[in-house]
C-alpha positions, 0 to 999 in steps of 0.5 A, a space after each residue: 499499499 502506497 500513503 501518499 507522498 512526500 513529493 507534491 509534484 510526483 507523488 513519490 515521497 523521496 526522503 530515506 524512510 525505508 524499514 521501521 522508523 526512519 529520520 521523520 518517524 514514520 514506517 512509509 512506503 516509497 519508490 525505494 521499496 517498489 511498492 505502489 497501490 492507491 494513494 492516501 490523503 488526510 486532507 483535501 483541496 475541493 476543486 484542486 487535482 488530487 496531486 495537490 492534496 496533502 497525504 496522509 503521510 505528510 500529515 501524519 509526520 508533521 504533526 508528529 514533529 510538532 508534538 513531540 517538540 511541544 511535549 519536549 519541555 516535559 520530557 515526553 517527546 517521544 510519546 508525543 511523537 507516537 500520539 501524533 503518528 497514531 492520531 489521525 489511523 482512523 483516515 486510512 479506511 476505505 470509508 473516510 478515503 471515500 468521504 474525503 473524495 466526496 464519495 460519502 458523506 461522512 468518514 465515520 470516527 477517524 479519532 478512534 481507531 489509533 487509540 484502539 491500536 495504542 490500547 491493544 499494544 501497550 495494555 489496556 489497564 496499563 498507564 502508557 496504553 491509556 494515555 495515549 488512547 486517551 489523548 489520540 481518542 480526544 483530539 476532535 471531541 475532546 477529553 473524555 471520562 474514564 468509562 466512557 474512554 472504555 466504552 469508546 475503545 470496545 466500539 473501535 475494535 472494528 474500525 481499526 484499519 487491516 492493513 495499519 502496520 505496513 503504515 506505521 510499521 513496528 511500534 517503538 518499545 516501551 522503553 523508547 517511551 519513558 520521560 527523558 527526565 525526572 516525573 514524580 508520578 506518584 506525588 500529589 494527590 492519587 490519580 491527579 499526575 496521571 490526569 494531568 499528564 493526559 491534558 498536557 499530552 493532549 494539548 501539545 496533539 490538538 495544538 500541533 494538530 491545528 498548526 499542521 493542517 492551518 499551514 497546510 491550507 494556507 500554503 494551498 492558498 500561497 499564504 504565509 501563516 505567521 507564528 513565534 518568532 517573537 523577540 527573545 526574554 533576554 532582550 526584553 530583559 535589557 529593555 526592563 533594566 534599562 526602563 527601571 534604572 531610568 525610573 531609579 535615575 528620575 525619582 526624588 529621593 524619599 523613604 517611599 522610593 528607598 523602599 521600593 528600590 530595596 524590594 525590586 533589589 531582592 527580588 532580582 537576586 532572588 531569581 538564583 534560586 531554583 525554579 518551584 513555588 515563591 511568594 511576593 508580599 509586598 504592601 500597596 504601594 510598594 512596587 509590586 508589579 514591576 518587581 514581579 515583571 522584573 523577577 520573572 524575566 531574571 529568573 526565566 533567562 537565568 534557567 531558560 525558561 520560555 515565557 511569563 504568564 501573568 494571572 490577574 483576578 479582574 478585567 478591570 485592572 488587566 488592561 492596566 498591568 498590560 499597558 505598564 508592561 508595554 511601557 516598561 518593554 518598550 513592546 506591544 507585538 509580544 505581550 498577549 492581553 487575553 480575556 473575554 472582554 479584548 477588543 480586537 478590533 480596536 487593537 488592530 487600529 492603534 497603529 505601531 511606529 513601523 506601521 506593521 499594527 495590523 499584522 503584528 496584532 494577527 500574529 497575536 491573535 492567533 498566539 491567543 490560541 495557543 499562547 506562543 508568545 513571551 509575556 501573556 497577561 490574562 485573568 484567573 478565569 482564563 488560567 484556571 479553566 484552562 487548566 481543567 478544561 475538555 475541549 481542544 480550543 481551551 486546551 492548546 495553550 496548556 503545554 506552553 505553560 509547562 517551562 514559565 513562570 507563572 504570576 499570581 496577582 492578588 492570590 488572595 481573591 482565589 475562590 475558597 470552594 475552587 482553592 483546592 483544584 486550584 492549588 492541586 494545579 499549581 503545585 502539579 505545574 511546578 512539579 513536573 513542568 518546570 514550572 515556577 509560580 509566584 503568588 503575588 499580593 499584598 494580604 498573602 493568605 495562609 496556603 503554605 504547608 507551614 501556615 497549618 491552615 489547611 488540612 485533609 481528611 486526616 487532619 494532616 497539614 497540607 498546602 503548598 511546600 514554601 519556605 520563608 527562603 523563597 519569599 521575594 520581599 525582603 522582611 514583609 512584616 517590616 514592610 507592613 510597618 513602614 508601608 502601613 496606609 489604615 490604621 482601624 477603629 470600631 465605632 458604634 452608630 449608623 450613618 444614612 446615604 444623604 450624610 454620606 452624599 453631604 460629605 460628597 458635597 464638601 470634598 472635590 476629590 473622594 472616593 466612596 466603596 460600596 459592596 453592591 451594584 445597587 447601594 452604588 447607583 443608588 448612591 451615585 444618583 444622590 451626588 449625580 448633579 456634583 462636579 466631577 460625579 462619576 460611577 463605577 461598577 460591573 453593570 458597566 462593559 469592560 471597555 466603558 469601565 476602561 474610558 472612565 478610569 483613564 479620565 479620572 485618572 486625567 482629572 484627579 492629575 489636574 486637579 479638577 473635581 472627581 467624585 466617585 462612587 464605585 463597588 469592590 472591582 476598583 480595589 484590586 490593584 487598580 492605580 488610582 489615588 484619591 486624597 480622602 476614601 470611604 470603604 463600606 463594610 468589607 474584610 480586613 484584605 480590601 482595606 489592606 490594598 487601598 485607593 488612596 495615595 497609592 504613590 504619595 511619598 508622605 505616608 508616615 500619617 495612615 489614613 484613618 479606618 473606622 467600623 461601625 454597626 450597620 443600620 439594616 439589611 439582612 445578613 449584615 455583619 458590624 463591619 462598616 467603616 470609613 476610609 480617610 486618606 490624609 498623608 498630606 496633612 489633609 482633614 481626618 473625619 471623625 465619627 462618620 460612617 457608610 451604612 452597609 445594606 448586604 453583604 452581596 458581591 458587586 
């Protein structure tokens, strides 16, 4: 049987490929063997002669090459190559070939045959057989549950082409498929490491299949689909060093700037530590964003990691962070901002100095499919849902998380009911996929094993295995004292919205943060007529929020009136400064994350934080408060407080 070609002009494969596994790792028939039979195709081009179609052999070899390369960073290049070779084995069937020629309406299930071959060759109850079968069977329809996979494999017995060995030749021995580096299969939650490996191999295969198919059809159209070829992390590191040196040279001498310089210096010195789990605990105003980026680039270049992935809880600050990175690195084309609200059309229209914006943005949009880019700024939802997804499109990017630095900003916002699966995924990435994880926040949650805050069913302490030596900030407790931003005082009594509105009338620049969107709307209606009145909540679309925030920053810098009512979306790292801030009932972590004069060099007089009892609302807790910033000697409020109506999330 002759399985297509490696030469589009003569339908003859000319590379040396006789006997078993050749240089392209596929056994085939070619002119050297003197075999001749029907042509077998992987992809067709309707309306064009079959001599221009992609042979099965070409497609299998290309997918095998890509899959092997994608799986190499975590040691499974050989297993990835075999998955690529077997993934479309069902296309050898007469039914599929009739379908590809337009003689049938369906080609049947062509992904199950290769999975069944792996089951038979390596054992349906053996880890190797299950890994291959689960990966191959899923490459079109998505990952299956274990029982569903076995049911499908039972039905797939009849789908295996009788002469498949004439195409693949003998399969590799088990000893040739073991990982090339240490892989700790038996650590972590029972079965989790195996299931995670299936996801990673699945990611490698589906991304390889997408890219190989894309390349064939693009070439058939005479197009060049540009992927990869991004600037090296070492170049971005030099740009960042230059940028940080410039900031230091221009910064006036102050205690705050001295603290920021010390935090940056200590974080970059820690980059020499081996890849793994880290914490970065820096109070608001300490320069955490650029310090974490500096560590990540220094660490990645030193340890030959591939990319930086910056994970942020809210879309309200993701564009702000991406903008900081672009400014610091002088680069638009190598920083991917990936979240559901990103406006690709607007990005195409921004323009670049070399007038290559459309091509650069198109390349970034393709990179959003698989994160093949030096720096990714994304949301926690995108990151963790992808890690636990089962669909091909969501999982393509997973293999590119391996061998990276992942920074989880505002890590204290991880949902409590999802904490265990999120932690398990992060631990597995650090354990077996050469990924460094940085837990970054001003209020570090007790997620370490040594904190003894989380226990399993046997009451044994569990958590991240991080000791104090892997903290990237110098003396976090000391930093809290030096960067102290609030003092808390609980007061009795109640405050009406009318009183808050009256205070707004007295203060030209003031922020009030409440807990619900309904409360924000009601309070805003009371101050709407005041100069500079504004409102922010998650009821607004992300683009609208970004426009409002940028306008508010400009007006604040110019000394114009700004009277803002917002929900808690403004607290998680939004870079905006007010001389006076009021805050409704909330947890201690929100009060520590600021909103009042983040960049003021005069921070020795801490803002005042007062808690008072609520006046009404079912389920409300007695933690109402006002936050008044007076670092510049401004007036401190005494006795004022905000009524909390509910504890509903905004």
